[in-house]
Every structure is written in structure tokens, then in C-alpha cells.
C-alpha positions as CSV (number, residue, x, y, z in Angstrom):
1,X,16.6,11.0,-11.7
2,X,16.4,12.3,-7.9
3,X,19.2,12.5,-5.6
4,X,19.4,10.7,-2.4
5,X,17.4,12.0,0.2
6,X,18.6,12.8,3.8
7,X,15.8,10.5,5.7
8,X,15.3,7.6,7.8
9,X,12.7,4.8,8.7
10,X,13.0,5.0,12.6
11,X,9.8,3.2,13.3
12,X,7.3,0.6,11.6
13,X,3.7,-0.7,12.5
14,X,0.5,-2.6,10.7
15,X,-2.9,-3.4,12.0
16,X,-5.6,-5.6,10.6
17,X,-9.2,-6.7,11.7
18,X,-9.7,-10.2,13.6
19,X,-12.2,-11.2,11.1
20,X,-11.2,-14.0,8.2
21,X,-12.6,-14.6,5.1
22,X,-11.5,-17.9,3.9
23,X,-11.7,-19.1,0.3
24,X,-14.0,-21.6,1.7
25,X,-16.4,-19.0,2.8
26,X,-16.0,-17.6,-0.9
27,X,-17.3,-21.3,-2.0
28,X,-20.3,-20.7,0.1
29,X,-20.9,-17.4,-1.5
30,X,-20.5,-17.2,-5.3
31,X,-19.5,-20.0,-7.9
32,X,-15.9,-20.5,-7.5
33,X,-13.8,-23.2,-5.9
34,X,-10.8,-23.0,-3.5
35,X,-8.4,-24.7,-6.2
36,X,-9.3,-21.8,-8.3
37,X,-8.5,-19.0,-6.2
38,X,-5.2,-20.7,-5.0
39,X,-4.2,-21.1,-8.5
40,X,-5.4,-17.8,-10.1
41,X,-4.6,-15.8,-7.1
42,X,-1.9,-17.4,-4.4
43,X,-4.8,-16.3,-1.9
44,X,-5.7,-18.3,0.8
45,X,-7.5,-15.8,3.2
46,X,-8.1,-12.2,3.5
47,X,-8.8,-9.7,6.7
48,X,-12.2,-7.9,6.9
49,X,-13.2,-5.0,9.0
50,X,-16.0,-5.6,11.1
51,X,-18.6,-3.1,13.3
52,X,-17.0,-0.4,14.6
53,X,-14.4,-0.8,12.2
54,X,-13.2,1.5,9.6
55,X,-10.1,3.0,7.7
56,X,-9.2,5.5,10.5
57,X,-9.2,2.7,13.1
58,X,-7.0,0.6,11.0
59,X,-4.7,3.7,10.7
60,X,-4.5,4.6,14.1
61,X,-3.5,1.6,15.3
62,X,-1.1,0.7,12.8
63,X,0.1,4.7,13.7
64,X,0.4,4.1,17.1
65,X,2.6,0.6,17.0
66,X,4.8,2.6,14.4
67,X,5.6,5.5,17.0
68,X,5.5,3.1,19.9
69,X,8.7,1.4,17.2
70,X,10.2,4.8,16.7
71,X,10.1,5.5,20.5
72,X,8.6,8.6,19.6
73,X,5.4,9.6,21.0
74,X,2.3,11.4,19.3
75,X,3.6,15.1,20.1
76,X,7.0,14.3,18.0
77,X,5.4,14.0,14.9
78,X,5.1,16.6,12.7
79,X,2.8,16.0,9.6
80,X,0.6,12.6,8.8
81,X,-0.2,11.7,5.8
82,X,-2.5,8.8,4.7
83,X,-3.0,7.0,1.2
84,X,-5.8,5.6,0.9
85,X,-9.1,4.7,-2.0
86,X,-11.2,4.1,0.8
87,X,-11.1,7.4,3.4
88,X,-12.9,7.6,6.1
89,X,-15.6,9.4,4.4
90,X,-15.5,12.4,1.2
91,X,-14.0,15.1,3.5
92,X,-12.3,15.7,5.6
93,X,-9.3,13.8,5.2
94,X,-9.0,10.4,6.9
95,X,-5.3,11.8,7.9
96,X,-7.3,14.2,10.9
97,X,-9.1,11.4,12.0
98,X,-5.9,9.8,13.0
99,X,-4.4,13.0,14.3
100,X,-7.6,13.8,16.9
101,X,-7.1,9.7,17.8
102,X,-3.9,9.6,18.4
103,X,-3.8,13.2,20.0
104,X,-0.5,14.5,18.0
105,X,-0.6,18.5,17.9
106,X,-2.2,21.0,15.4
107,X,0.4,19.9,12.5
108,X,-0.7,19.5,8.6
109,X,-2.9,16.3,7.6
110,X,-3.9,15.5,4.2
111,X,-4.8,12.4,2.4
112,X,-2.6,10.7,-1.2
113,X,-5.2,9.4,-3.7
114,X,-3.1,7.0,-5.9
115,X,-4.8,3.2,-5.3
116,X,-2.3,0.7,-4.7
117,X,0.9,3.2,-5.4
118,X,-0.6,5.2,-2.6
119,X,2.2,4.7,-0.3
120,X,5.2,5.2,-2.5
121,X,3.4,8.4,-3.9
122,X,3.3,9.3,-0.1
123,X,6.5,8.3,1.0
124,X,8.4,10.3,-2.0
125,X,5.7,13.7,-0.9
126,X,7.0,12.9,3.1
127,X,10.9,12.6,2.1
128,X,10.6,15.8,0.0
129,X,8.7,17.6,2.8
130,X,11.7,16.7,5.3
131,X,14.0,18.6,3.4
132,X,12.6,21.6,5.1
133,X,13.7,22.2,8.6
134,X,10.3,22.6,9.4
135,X,9.3,19.1,9.6
136,X,11.3,16.4,11.8
137,X,9.6,13.3,11.8
138,X,6.3,12.5,9.6
139,X,4.2,9.8,10.1
140,X,3.1,8.1,6.5
141,X,0.1,5.3,6.7
142,X,-1.4,3.2,3.8
143,X,-4.9,1.8,4.8
144,X,-7.7,0.8,3.2
145,X,-11.3,-1.0,4.1
146,X,-11.7,-2.7,0.6
147,X,-14.4,-4.8,1.4
148,X,-16.3,-1.3,1.9
149,X,-16.6,-1.5,-2.0
150,X,-16.0,-4.8,-2.8
151,X,-19.1,-6.6,-4.9
152,X,-19.5,-9.5,-3.2
153,X,-21.5,-10.6,-6.1
154,X,-18.9,-10.6,-8.7
155,X,-17.1,-13.5,-8.4
156,X,-14.1,-12.6,-10.6
157,X,-12.8,-9.4,-8.0
158,X,-14.5,-10.2,-4.7
159,X,-12.1,-13.1,-3.9
160,X,-9.0,-10.3,-4.7
161,X,-9.2,-7.8,-1.7
162,X,-8.9,-7.8,2.0
163,X,-8.3,-4.8,4.6
164,X,-5.5,-3.7,6.7
165,X,-3.2,-1.2,7.6
166,X,0.6,-0.3,7.8
167,X,2.5,2.7,9.3
168,X,6.3,4.3,8.5
169,X,7.6,6.9,10.6
170,X,10.4,9.2,8.5
171,X,12.6,11.2,10.3
172,X,14.8,13.6,8.8
173,X,19.0,13.0,9.7
174,X,20.7,15.5,11.0
175,X,23.3,17.1,8.8
176,X,22.0,15.0,5.8
177,X,23.8,12.2,7.5
178,X,23.0,8.4,5.4
179,X,20.0,8.5,3.0
180,X,16.8,6.1,3.0
181,X,15.5,7.1,-0.6
182,X,18.1,6.2,-2.8
183,X,16.0,6.1,-6.1
184,X,12.1,6.6,-6.7
185,X,9.6,6.6,-10.0
186,X,6.3,7.9,-10.0
187,X,4.0,7.2,-13.3
188,X,0.3,7.7,-14.3
189,X,-1.7,6.6,-17.2
190,X,-4.9,8.5,-17.0
191,X,-6.3,6.9,-20.3
192,X,-6.5,3.4,-18.2
193,X,-8.7,5.0,-15.4
194,X,-11.7,3.1,-15.9
195,X,-10.1,-0.3,-16.1
196,X,-10.3,-0.3,-12.3
197,X,-12.1,2.2,-10.5
198,X,-15.8,3.1,-8.9
199,X,-17.4,4.6,-10.9
200,X,-20.5,6.3,-9.0
201,X,-20.4,8.5,-5.9
202,X,-18.2,11.5,-7.0
203,X,-19.3,14.8,-9.0
204,X,-19.1,13.1,-12.3
205,X,-22.2,10.6,-11.1
206,X,-23.5,11.4,-7.7
207,X,-25.2,9.1,-5.5
208,X,-28.8,8.4,-7.0
209,X,-31.1,5.3,-6.9
210,X,-29.9,4.1,-10.4
211,X,-26.2,3.8,-9.5
212,X,-27.4,2.2,-6.4
213,X,-29.6,0.0,-8.4
214,X,-26.6,-0.6,-11.0
215,X,-24.3,-1.4,-8.0
216,X,-21.9,1.6,-9.2
217,X,-20.6,2.3,-5.6
218,X,-18.3,-0.9,-5.9
219,X,-15.0,-1.4,-7.5
220,X,-15.0,-2.4,-11.6
221,X,-12.2,-4.1,-12.6
222,X,-11.3,-5.1,-16.1
223,X,-9.2,-8.2,-15.2
224,X,-7.3,-9.3,-18.2
225,X,-6.2,-5.6,-19.0
226,X,-5.1,-4.9,-15.7
227,X,-3.1,-8.0,-15.2
228,X,-1.0,-7.9,-18.4
229,X,-0.3,-4.0,-17.3
230,X,0.7,-4.9,-14.1
231,X,3.0,-7.9,-15.3
232,X,4.8,-5.7,-17.9
233,X,5.3,-2.6,-15.4
234,X,6.4,-4.5,-12.2
235,X,9.4,-6.3,-14.2
236,X,9.9,-2.7,-16.1
237,X,10.3,-0.9,-12.6
238,X,12.5,-3.2,-11.1
239,X,15.3,-3.0,-13.8
240,X,14.9,0.6,-14.6
241,X,15.0,1.5,-10.6
242,X,18.0,-0.6,-9.8
243,X,20.1,0.4,-13.2
244,X,19.3,3.9,-12.0
245,X,20.5,3.6,-8.9
246,X,23.8,1.3,-9.7
247,X,22.9,-2.3,-8.3
248,X,22.1,-5.1,-9.3
249,X,19.6,-7.1,-7.9
250,X,21.4,-9.1,-6.3
251,X,22.7,-6.6,-4.3
252,X,18.8,-6.0,-2.8
253,X,18.2,-7.7,0.9
254,X,14.4,-7.7,-0.1
255,X,11.8,-6.7,-2.6
256,X,8.6,-5.9,-1.1
257,X,6.1,-5.1,-4.4
258,X,2.3,-4.4,-4.1
259,X,0.3,-8.0,-3.3
260,X,-1.7,-7.6,-6.2
261,X,-1.7,-11.7,-7.9
262,X,1.1,-14.3,-6.7
263,X,1.4,-15.3,-10.3
264,X,2.3,-11.7,-11.4
265,X,5.0,-11.8,-8.1
266,X,6.3,-14.5,-9.1
267,X,7.0,-14.4,-12.6
268,X,8.7,-11.5,-12.1
269,X,10.9,-12.9,-9.6
270,X,12.1,-15.2,-11.9
271,X,12.7,-13.5,-14.8
272,X,15.0,-11.5,-12.4
273,X,16.4,-14.3,-10.9
274,X,15.7,-13.4,-7.5
275,X,15.1,-16.0,-4.6
276,X,11.8,-16.6,-2.8
277,X,13.7,-15.6,0.0
278,X,14.0,-12.0,-1.0
279,X,10.5,-11.5,-2.8
280,X,8.4,-10.8,-0.1
281,X,4.8,-12.4,-0.2
282,X,2.0,-12.1,2.4
283,X,-1.0,-12.1,-0.4
284,X,-1.6,-15.6,0.5
285,X,-2.8,-14.3,4.5
286,X,-4.1,-10.6,3.4
287,X,-5.0,-10.3,-0.4
288,X,-4.8,-7.4,-1.8
289,X,-5.2,-4.7,0.1
290,X,-4.2,-2.1,-2.0
291,X,-1.9,0.9,-0.5
292,X,-1.9,-0.8,2.8
293,X,0.2,-3.9,1.6
294,X,3.7,-2.6,1.2
295,X,3.7,-1.0,4.6
296,X,2.3,-4.3,6.1
297,X,5.1,-5.7,4.5
298,X,7.8,-3.3,5.1
299,X,6.7,-3.5,9.1
300,X,6.4,-7.6,8.8
301,X,10.2,-8.1,7.2
302,X,11.5,-5.6,9.7
303,X,10.2,-7.3,12.8
304,X,11.1,-10.6,12.0
305,X,14.7,-9.7,11.8
306,X,14.9,-10.5,7.4
307,X,15.8,-6.8,7.0
308,X,18.2,-4.9,9.0
309,X,19.7,-0.7,9.2
310,X,22.3,-0.8,6.1
311,X,19.9,-3.1,4.0
312,X,18.6,-2.3,0.4
313,X,14.8,-2.6,0.0
314,X,13.0,-2.1,-2.9
315,X,9.1,-1.2,-3.1
316,X,7.4,-1.5,-6.2
317,X,3.5,-1.2,-6.8
318,X,1.2,-0.6,-9.6
319,X,-3.0,-0.3,-9.9
320,X,-5.4,2.2,-10.2
321,X,-5.0,5.5,-12.5
322,X,-3.2,4.0,-13.7
323,X,-0.6,4.3,-11.5
324,X,3.0,2.5,-11.3
325,X,5.7,3.4,-8.8
326,X,9.1,2.6,-7.1
327,X,11.2,2.9,-4.4
328,X,14.8,2.1,-3.9
329,X,15.7,2.3,0.5
330,X,18.4,1.5,2.5
331,X,17.3,1.4,5.9
């Protein structure tokens, strides 16, 4: 597996909209109950963008907070990567909008599309770029406005998703230094691409009256199959990653999983025999925010002191593609 990379996380930040959509709101919208949503997902509420808010505005707010936390300025950033499946527009990259908004110099800016695994994909890309002397500080953001592609007539899926953004500043250490990214795994199985997707709006099925009438610009999900895939891959990724890195689950200060479903997370926690205090969840407050969920969680655990410098933190995600990924960090 990959050798340790000489990087460290010097700053984190996150941003969520002010508007809250509660389970009670869904009871009025579709045929469901608060009890059903809680039991099946663990979600109590989620944040939803309002007028004037977008993926780029959330990403920009999170970016500014991460840069400030790193005690840097936008002029110190050498590249911007945004992981998202809800970009500002088909092109240019959402990262370009962020660059302009924060006043960064004429640096490389691009997006990564790997759904809920996108932040970890971006983390590996950014870490490898930092091997080059051309890069010292890279801004990596996971940002989503899933409410823009959620079908609020689909009672089985609309309850799951929320909006938000999380950002980190990755800095190359001098002379190799201590390594932040100790081990990583990236995977994809395209045979499951239509288990979770937005069918229309691309070159395969351009927008038309038919695609609008059939609501094909919204997410479609085979919930049962995605659930089974996520349960299998989460446990598998945790076990494989710590084994390859030569550490025991008990040595981890925190596991930050993609926030897809509380039952999936709890099942994996019990099988790994990890205490609740070491398996981070915020799904009850934010729902599933796709590529944003892990960086939001990472910022929260850093700011509230649940993890400190030198701690081992494991990130694990799975999502559309189908994709799954993990990263073992030493903060």
C-alpha cells in the first residue's frame, strides 16, 4: 500500500445553512412519521440552503474558516480542490468560483466527483500533489447542496439529505517531517452506477420536457441495495486499512465515517468493538451531506478537542459510483 506522505492538516472549517428542515416538516410533506425516520436513519433534522445560497457560497464560507484556522491567507494557497456532486454549474469547476470569492491567486482549481467518497479521493490527490515543491498549501473542500437534486415527492429518499460544506488546509511538511496520511484505499465498481444517480442532465440524457415530466433530474436510489453495499464496505474498509497500517482499532482516537445512516454506523461500531465516544456521528443534526459529511465532522472533532495533534483518525466513506474509500491520518 502507499507509503506515508509528508503532510499535515493545518486548518479546518465548516459551514451549514441557517434553515433547518425537521422530521416534523416531512410529516407534513410526505407519508411518514418522526418515529419511522428516527428508527430507520437516526436523523432528527438537516440544513437546507435558501435564496442566494449555493454549493459555492457554502464552500467559500468553509474555506475562509479553514484558512483562518491555519493562520494563513488566501494568497498562501497553491491549489483548490472541491469534492462535490452538486456543482455550482456544469462548468466551470466550483473550485474556480471559490478561488475568485476568497481572492486566491491564479492557482490550479478543479473539482472531484466521487460522491460521498469524494473528500477522501480529494485528500489522496492533494496529498500526492504536495510531494511536488510547486505546492505548499492546498485547500480541499467537500461541499454539497443535495436539496437541489432531492425529490421531495419520494418519501423513502427525501428524508435523508442535507446541505453543508467542510474544508481543510493541507500543508507539506519540511524535509518529509511527520506524516499525516499514513494509509489510504480508493475503490469503485461502475456496475452499480445506477443504484444511486441522477439520470438526466448530462450527455446521456439531456434536459427535455420528458426528463422534467418524469423527474429524472432528481436523485434515484435503490435503497435496499445501497444499504447492503454500505454495511459490507464500511466494516471491510476499517478492518483492511488499520491492518495494513499495522495499528489496532483500539489505537484510533476517532473514526469519522460518512454520515449515511445511523444504523450502518452503529452496526460497524459494535462489530469493531469501538466505544461510542470514538465513532463520530452528526447525522442526527445534518443528515447525509455526501462529500461534505467527513470534513464537517473532522472540523467539529478538532474544534471541540475530541482529537489532538498526534492522534490517529480514520476516515471511511462509501457512495454513488459505486465508490468506497478510507484514509488513516495522524493529526
